[in-house]
N, C-alpha and C positions, 0 to 999 in steps of 0.2 A: 432913612432915605439913602444912606451910603450903601446898605445892603441891596436896596432896590436898584440903584444905578449900576452896581457891579453885576447884578442879575441880568439887567437889560443888555449889558455889554457881552455877557456870556451867552445869552440867547442869540445875539447877532453873530458871534463867532461860531457858535454851534450850527447855526443855519447855513452860513456861507461855506462851511466845510462839508456839508452833506453831499453824498454821491448823487442824490436826486437833483440837486442844484446844478452840479457840473454836467451831469448827463443832459439836463435841459439845455444848457448853454451849447453843448456840442450839437444836439439835434437842431437847435435854432440856426446855427451857422450853415448846417446842411440844407435846411429848408430855404434859406436865403438864396443859395445857389439854384435850388429847384425853381424858385420864383423867377429867376432870370431866364431859365429855360421856358417856363410857362409863358412869359411875356412874348417870346418869339413866335408863339402861335396866334397872337392877336393880329388882326388884319389892319386895324387902325387904333388910334388912341393908345399908343404903346406906353406912354408915360402913365396913363391911368391904370392900365393893366399891371404895370410894374408896381405902382403904389398900392393898388388893391391887394395884390398877392403878398407883397412884402410886409405890409402893415397888418394884414389879416393874420399872418403867421406870428408877428410880434405880439398882437393882442392875445392870441391863443397861448403862447408860451408864458407871458406874464401872468395870465389867469391860471395856467398850469402850476406855476411856482406858488402862487397864492393859495391854491387849493391843496396840492399834494405835499408841499413842504410844511405848511402849517399843520395839516392833519398828521403828517409823519412825526413831527416834533411832539405834538400833544399826545399822540398815541404811545410814543416811546416812553414818555414820562410815566404813564400808567403801567405799561408792559414791563419796564425795567425798574419800576418803583422809585424812579428819580424824584418824583413829586414829594415823597415822604422826606427825602434828604433836604430838598429845597425848603420845605415848610418848617423844618427844624432849625433853619438858619435865620431866625427873626424876621421871616417873610410871611405875611399873612396870606390867606387864601385869595383875597381880593388882589393883593399886590402880585401874587403869582400870575393871575390872569392878565393884569395890566402890564406886567413886565414882559410876559410872553408876547403879547400883542405889540408892544412898543418895539421890541427887538425885531419882530417880523416886519413891522411897518418900515423900519429903517432899511432892512434887507430889500424890501420891495421898491423903496425909493431908489436905492443904488442900482438894482436890477433894471428898473424902468429907464433910468437915465442912460445906463451903459448900453442896453439893448436897443433903445430908441435911437441913440447916437450912431450905433453901428448900422442900423437899418436905414437911417437917413443918409449916411455917408455912402452906403452901398447903392441906394436908389439914385442919389445925386450923380455918382460916377457913371452908373449905367445909363442915366438919362442923357449924358453928354454924347453918347455914341448913337443916339436915336436921330434919324433924319428930321430936319426942321418941320416937314409937313405932318409928321406924326408925333411931334414932341410938344409938351406943355412945360412951362417953367414951374419949378418947385419953390413954394414960398417957405423959406427956411424958418422965418420967425414964427410961423403957425405951429411948429413942432412943440413949442412951449405949452400952449393950452392943450394940445393933443396928449402930451406926456403927463400933464397934470391930471387930466381926465382919466387917463389909463391907470395912473397910480392910485387915484381915489377909488376907482372901481375895484382895483386889486385888493386894497386893504379893507374895502367893504366886504368883499368875498371872504377874506381872511377872518373878519369879525364874525361872519356867519358860521364859519367852521368852528371857531372858538366857542361861540354860543352853543352849538350842538354838543361840543365836547364837554361843556359844563354839566350835562346831565345824561349823556350817552356814552357807553363804554366801548361799543363796537366800532372799529375803524371803518369797516365797510359801510355801516349804516350812516356814519358821519359823512363820508364821501358822497354816498347816494343822496342823502338829505340836502347837502350843500349844493350838489349838482342840480337837483330839482329847483331849488330856490334861484340858482344862477340862471338856468334856462328860462324859468318863468319870468324872472326879473328882466331878462334881456329882451323879452317880447311884449311885456305887459303895456309899455307905453304906446307902441304902435297899435296894439289891439284896442286900447282905451280911446285913442283919437279916431280910429276907424269906426268904432261903435258910436262915438259922439257925432261923427260926420253923417253916418247913415242910421241915426237913432230910430227912425220910423220903420226900419226893417227888422228891428229886434224887439223882443218882449221886454216888459218892464223888469222882470226878474233877471234877464241877461244883462241889461244895462246896470242894474244895481250891483250885481255880482262882479262885473268887470270894474266898476267904480271902486267897490270895496277892495278888490285885489290890487288895484292901481295904488291905493293909499297904504295898504298893508305891506305889500312886497317892496323890497329895495329895487330901485331902478339901476339895473346892471348894464345898460347900454351906454357905451362911451361915445365920444365925438367921432364923426365919420372922417376917414382919411382923405375924403374929397376936399377938405379945407386946405390941405397941403398943396393942392394945385388949383385952388380958386374955383372949383366946381360946386362948392357949397359955401354959403356965407356963415361966418361965425357969429351967432347970436349971443352977445355978451351977457345980456340980462338973463336969458334962459340958462346959459352956462353957469353963471354965478348962483342962480336959484337951485339948479340941479346939484352943484357942488355943496351948497349949504345943506340941502336935504340929505345927501349921501353921508356927509360928515356927521350930521345929527343922528342919522339912522345907525351908523357904525358905533357912535358913542353910546347910544341907547342899548345896543346889543351887548357891548363890552361891559357896561355897568350892570346889566341884567345877568350876564354870565358870571360876573363876580359875586353877585348876590346869591345866585343859585348854587355856585360852587362852594360858597361859604357854608351852606347848609346841607351839602351833599355828604353822604356816607362814603368814605374811602376804604 
């Protein structure tokens, strides 16, 4: 366990030192300034426009970190043969997968807290300058479930990347496969409820296919930023159920990745 804890710490340090991570932070700050400019083009509901743009950028960059930093780290281990050195240090193949995931999970937690706090502070300050007729109050306490949802979806995406890494060598193919799962998982919930609502307009095959995909694919859609300005109600029971499902799905992917990687020829 001592080796595993040290490995997790090294994974975190290695992740936070990567140029990809700092490049993402720099681009994030730039896009926040852009969101302030875009807000000025809205004719009304300026606060909503500000929140929509700012937190859309936030979600994009958190997912960007989860996807590319994870894939970059895992691919580097194979390309530079670091994995052989790590596996010779009393770390099993399963522990290698679990350690990599845990280190990245901690990185994503810190990135989510820091970037969300910056975005909220930026939005709150800019909202003070909006005229009362076009302004809505920002509910600061709602940032907590929003951040939690965003973090869970980010490490769920990270677990998808690690799962594909366990049996795919190509960096491009890992990125491409993970992107497909992410895009499909981001829209499958809306498609499922739409088909259920208008079930009489679809064939039985379509309904069964959408239902199957709904249960097989991870739900990648996070909470709407509208909860920050009380334009959407936070459904606690649905949020907790989705959280449990996402954590269970991520755990299943990582356990499966450990099992596959154990039997993989390196």
